[in-house]
Steps between C-alpha positions, in 0.01 A plus 500: 500500500826645632795590282672166556198316362435736209590361154854582386551665161761462232507795256669402173545776240810563285419869448629698795254789471200268524659295775571808713154640443336178612726479802360836602150364454588194708705681763252416777447134405512317835627170363817647353606548139805361324601586143648337192617679188592210271384154397736297718442710811125462453515120490741475793287727720176328404644157573643619834151573620255784458122515510419739215711601199426834332683501166515653153512176299531667158805708597750217547587438137285187461135421449313601813286187520812281486659695784189466717495123441870486590435677831218256574730205431756612761237628746173310444317657795586861426231746388584740219383850406610592148565864407430532130521778238178671398362316198189362338500181705782290352738554791222439750397174339860380477564581867191314618584202282847500651351457847469854638244528779432863410617762253553877540584749225840663557362848433247451781716305742535797735124489551395140435780288643411516871130429448596202285741377767220540751293249305793264454587537869155389603539191288848444643369547854230242438761259367719553804203456734438160350867407541551610860366337813475831692197620312322616816785731604501664156132576513521630855793732433410648164185345351630580151204358316262725694699814423387637165831678445786370718772670294330838526476460875874439522611762250287788623689489827783668310376854443647690206493878515515718190852589602624143490292432192711738296810314608390160377234572241752533219601140552136398475444726204280727706258221585416562862180306533470129435136456426298183474280311740483804725880504545658844538868555564633851482412850605309508829425783746709485816295473816598695811416196714772302331256225413540328166273663243241290328521437128296770331388477140605826332290662232715530193472678166659437163654834399664583168865548585748698295764312307675822423837399360653589165489139389444537128190284527130567469428652843325193635230468763606418854261463791580471869279342765525743790381459858564791736773640276677166473543328163418134537493387138542634149342397175478621145217566257188289544250775424368324190546170310821488302492489120730592218281796403432616857800381699554528871789726603709253697794600714844339473720354774638844580158652552387207709803544723409864564402433860846361577635831376265734685519308828860389458727497805749713305262794459666819615336579831643831616693800366870438538830672443844363432703473822805687369310765307543867581393816315718511191523121484702381797693185413363459148710192427279302739189541287378151419658336804432734792265427790157658522358707785126527556375858527162670530313649207561849634874434506495350154299782343713764669816335366354479150378859491824637645712306249291624207545854629873453568574355156298772328668779696848354451493372142172614340188312396674334206697293752184317609443199274156334519456156345121493548211557737256764623775705665532679166183698580661651807843550345352676197361764738830508688715600202516182299712190460697300246349187348581236240387427146511205264281196448508181699252230396433638152860501379502701178132445425400793722642764267560324168158334483286817513739708290485246216121471539461147635466576873680397815288194584319635806373855459466446126453140390546374146366146539138390479288381791485146635183408314655587164821316589302182434478603135877475455638203311858554616618664822869591519605557862829691478676533837192444717415265787157597634476192723768660718501870423127563446333265741126484528292448185730581204624145450138386514419746221783360289377147566162606365669614179684170477175309554352701215772365270791744520856378463749644751866573432719616790820695437697505825834385644310283750233238436288673759187382680271680257666321211460169679121527488453703181789461259482298182855610432780659700769709331791564740665838456791676667400795722548851358502368141128515418554792264745298291249215464228744394730650237574151364125443471457837326775418251330172411168676447655765276708265285242222463187713455326496166160673504364261239665163554618518863338792688675536836481876555179698547591787268157660529540541876860620471416757234188642668578470870876544548788728416864410453490146366649587161631812327164568338316529834719723712371770734534858387853632518667163564803373311372240252808287560395461864228245421454160659493285186840618379645452848384138511639431153832667590472752219692767689719310748573193287369256763177326407311394814455144377383204701863386516610839635224487762568137594861574595373749756172357628575127486194402294583291193468690168253246360280541806510879463383476139233245585373720783482800267296304247266357762425841650444653157293217350270445799195718463430589865809541718551652843857629535529550876796591715572591859704793620797275585681512160497881530675494839834485321780755473469677162158348422341834403405380150363158599133608544524677165640182340227282650238743371662489155453122480131546573475770235681293236268202549188711556415337833348817644146633526290197406334209684756246616784724377700714742853612581630634830571460868283254690598505866426634848135604557419482129654159434291316239226763533570829326280804479366778720348406836138389493465600865728742682518706817467875512762740632581541870424871494836592655631820347865538414730729696662662199820438311820392669720812519810283447528392137798268551425139407764227500476194280450171685822365349699794639336534841769330706781644287351846550531454876855365478644728228294816547389530139225379265398515135250783453451468122681505169868575567403628845650373824415694814619493862274375781544445871249242631512480880161350589319194365129480578341161427128568537399187310645234273836329532742716306821359646402140432317552172701754305808386309840527665423378850865484607548868417164569660620371836813713468282802422279433803811502718612835358202732542423668832149368558285210377137439602255225404125462548422132467343182639813290551875534529537505123828572325410871499428494872801287588735771371303792648552716808134541587227243432129578535244215519199563278172321453412257223189534287326251728528754784367798304159640408475337161649435158341507152665315215421266213579381151335557164175322592505517880490764773561401863431691819724368774422612853689523827572156637665570834592803714859625466743254657756594764594868456466510121351817351374586152754652263299818466479535878880507504507763226241711680696488826822597323322783322375631834854504640626679189234770535315408179129532426379149590168560323690524170722202575213272598172656381273195509463210745567161345137400562384789281758414233374143483141620478590739218655213303187290548260784423696586186519140377366448149400180321444435131136488395380160388449620142851643489372851430681669787536490877274540799555534876572168666354568844171640628563729798246657734523765769463223758796313346721806535386566855575141596851525349566844648581656163365775279383488141198498275233230467506312172348206314721216387493138395538350849438626852779616727406227748530235231843624396612519862380151589619329182817704479511448126317590183583308184376575150346184362641425155361270233594429138350756266432761766553865421793539738775351283818684404703484180806722528549745209184377327376846404852617415557209262172564320568871454839626624439853379176539694636325812851634534727378776674724751830495314669771298378342176170370632607151395704213639858621470758252379708814455454697824691823539351573844644188669844571351484855636377381840788255536752763391365756747519247783874544475639148497529405130320530167289274278375519144131575429451151348522180709863407452676231700712648778719252684399480864757606756571173682298310243600181319783661304662624821544144628791486251835672515535436127165494319647431157675183618239415768742499791313513829594745774493493879120527514388247238137446601197721448287567807146627476268551796144375523188584696485223753208308650568568865522878479345812359832657411645506856169482689426166674864393492506502880231231535651161597205309353552647155876463534460129556238456230704690238875485571721770352663269247762587242410334169749380239534249217674158548762590239617800702466312829704201383778729379525631857452171681160601636184306576160599630515606863862616495567845643645729236655842497374723218727795423452794264706810440306663784465247781449142613217288637464138604210265448415131457497403134220326310634328189238454229478465125212747512767775494694554179881463517701812573213661689421503871225660703414601854177641640510872574399648835675292766579708809870576493707322763860612449772317687711791625813282498478361147275759338284221356123528513381173648137565407563532128378859460537548126583871512825398666587363155328763287711808456360850467563564130332811359407458134244632255189634669623429853325166551647229722656205315445205730496243220844579357764386747809280464602256774732216590388206715709275721440249776508650848692293753311623803148420615180698468192417703166525316369853543171359630691408817664841546393702804245766416598862548323545833644808667289509816329166576168492680205733489435848626231614741302622204438148371 
C-alpha cells in the first residue's frame, strides 16, 4: 500500500499539548494527518472526507457518546478511535456505545495509539479492497494482509538517533518507543551501510525515579520505564493494593510530567556567558536582555574562579553573596561569604512555634497522626488547601476522617478545592486578619464560660500546662498585668476584643464568630489545624502563639482526636516522628563560615542598592555586595521585591547561576552553568513519615550538564583549595550511607531497627565501603522496589498523639521552653523579635495590624474611605508548579492557566468578566493576567498563584507572566519573615492583548543537540 492509498487521519483534540504530542507520534503517517481543535472544525473535516478520526470525545464540552454519534451522522463510513481519560470503565463503555471502533487511554496514547491504528488500518484496508476493482494491483504491490506489521515496516525506515531523540522527546513526554504488536519507533543504532535498521525490541526496566522538588506534598513514588537510558513511560505507585490504611503513594500531574522537564528542549545545554560581559561587569544594564555566547567548561570555570578571586581581592569576602548551593563548601575554605536569613515557607511558625512550645509544623509537629485523625468529631481547617499545596495522600487522609464522621469547617478567603470535597461549612475571612478572628473567639469563650452551667474553657489544662493566660499563672518575673485574659477583656487598653471588634477587621459576622467559638469548645474531639499561609503576613509574629492559645483554652491538645497545630507540607494530616527515615550522608562539614554577615531576605536587594543592612537591635551596618552566586533555588523570582531584585542584579559586578533552565536567576546572570537533574545522578533517598524511597539514576547526563558538586570541585581546584575537604565522598557513597543508616520503627513500637540487610557482596557490587548488617529487607529488594512503606492498621503500636505524655504530667515531661510549659506569655519570642532589629512585640499574642493588610486598603479607617489600593492580594501555591519549578512546561501551562481570581462584586465594579486581561498594580509593581470571576472568592480579596517565571516588558515595566513578587514588596517586620499574604492592589482592565502563556516560546538558547547526546 503506497502513501496515496494509505488511510487518511483526522486528529481532533481541543487541548494543544495532547494534539502536538500525538502529531509527533503520527509524524510518519503515510496517509497524511489533518487536525481540528473545536466541535465545528471536527464536523466539517469529517464530512469533507477522511478515513479514520482520532478524537478526544470527552474534551469538547459535551457528552462523548453524543459527539461520536454526531460524527457518524455526518460521516457514516468513517472509523473512529476514541482517546479517553483513565478510569474504571465508564468512559470506555460510553465511547464504545457512541460508535467508537477502538479506544485508547490518553495517558498511554504515546505507546498504544499506533498499534491500535494498525488494527483499524487493516480493517480499513479490507473495506477498501472490497470497494475497489483494482484488488490485484494492491496485493501485488504491497500485500498488506500478508504483512504482520505494515506500519512498523514504513516507520522504521526513519531512523532516530539519540541526538534527535532529545530534540523531540519532550513533545512526546519522553516516550521514544511505541510498543505493541511488535511495533518499535524510536532509538535505533545507525548502520554504517546506510541501510534502514530493523525494529528491535529493547529490554526495559522500571526504575524508581526521583521527584525531588520542594512541593509541600508527601514525596510520592514515581517510576520510569527506561530502555537504553531513554525514558519511554512513567507511572506512579502500584507496588501494593491501595487501601485507606495502607495507601499507595501516587504522584500528581507535576510529578508525572517530570520527563517533559528532564528531557525538555529548553534544558540548558552548554556553559554560556553574556555577550557584553567583561571582568567587572561590562554593560551591566543589558542583564536580562543580552545575547548569550556558548563557551567551553574550561572557559566558564576559569571565568568563575577568576571573578571570585577578583571580587575577594578588591572588596573582601563579605562582598560575595551566596543565595544557596554547594559552593559554600569551597567559599568557606576561601575566606567566607555573605548569606541571607529569614524564613520562607514557614512564615512566623519557624521561630514562634518552637519558642512557645507548640512546634513549627515540620521538625516538631503538634498534630496527631493520620490514624488518630479519624477520631476527631470536628476538623477546623484554618488557611489550608492540601488538594493544591500538599498533593499526594493528605487529602485522602482527610477524606478518611470525614468518612469516619468528622465535620469539616474551612476558614479561608477562597472556597478552595479541598473545601469543595471536604467542607460542611465555609467561613470566608480577609487575609492577614486571622488573629483578629481568633481573639473574637477567645473573648466569647472567656465571657460565656461557666464551669458549672456552660463549660467552654478547659481550666485544668490551662492551669497545669500553660503560663500567661491570667494574672495568677504568669511565668517567674513577668508583669502580672501582661496576661492574655486581661488583654482580651480590654482591662488595660480599654478595648475589649469582642466578636464585633473582630468582625470589623476580619469580615466574619459577629454571630458566626460566637457560634464558632461555642462549637469548638462544646465538641469533645476537635482538630484545630492550620497551614503556614496565615503566618506569611507582615507583623504576624504572634499569630502562631494565638492559634496555640485557642487550643489551650479549649483543651484540644494531647488526647485522641484532639490536636492543635500546623498540618501541611510533608506532615500534612499525619503528624509525628518518622516511622522510617534515611541515615546521614557521612559528609563532614568544612567548618564555620569566617564571614558572620547575614542579610535578611527582605533587605537583600536593598542592601545591594543602598549599601547597608539591619544587623540587629538599633544596628544598621554598611555592606558592599558585588557578586551574586545562585548555586540553587530561584532567589530573584521567589524572594519578595522582584522589581528591586532586577535593579540589584544590574548593579553588582558579577552574577552566576548553576541551573537546568534559563530561569529568572539565570536570565539576569553573566555566567550560566548547566547542571544535571536528579535523574542524571547516582541516586536520591527521600520519603515521608511512613515511606522511604531510593531513586536511582535514570539517564546519563544530557548535553554538557555536570553535577553541581563537580562544578564546586573544579572551582576549588582553580582557587588552590584542598579538594578532598570540599568534596570528601562520592555521591554513590553518600547514597549508600543514607541507605545503610536507614532505620524503621519496630512492629511493636518499642524502638527502631536497621531497614536494610547489607552484605560484603552488596558493597562490592555497588563499589562502596561500609559494614555488613542485618535489616528488615534486603538491599536488592529495596533497590528493585525503590520503596519501603510501613504498613499501618488501626490499633497498631505506631500511632502518635502529640503532647500526650506532657498533658498527663507536665512536670515530668517538660517542654523545651523557658518555663517547660506552653507559653501564652513568651518572653523569648518578644526578645527574639526585638533583637532582629525591625520592630517589637509584646510577650502575649496581641493583634498587630499587618503592614499592607486590610486596614491599609483605607486612607481613612475610621470613616472607611478606600485608598488607591483597595483590594487585598494573597498568593497561593498553585497546581502547575512547585514554587517556580515546572512553570516552563507548556503542558502544565495549558492544563493550569495562571489565572487571577476575583469576586463578581469587585469585577462588576470594574466592568470585568471572566477571560478579560487585567492589570494588577501594587505599591511595588504591576502584572497582567486573564481574570477568573467566581463567587468562590470573597469580595475585596483577590489571589494569584505564586511562582510564575517573571517576564517583564522592558517598555512598560509590567510582568506579563504574573510573577507575584513583582507585587509583593520587601517589607522587613518582626522576625524577618516574608509577608506574601499581606499586599494591597488595584485592578483595572488592560486594553492590550495577552496570548496564553502556554503558547509562549520556550526559553531555548541554543536549539538542537550536542555531540554528547
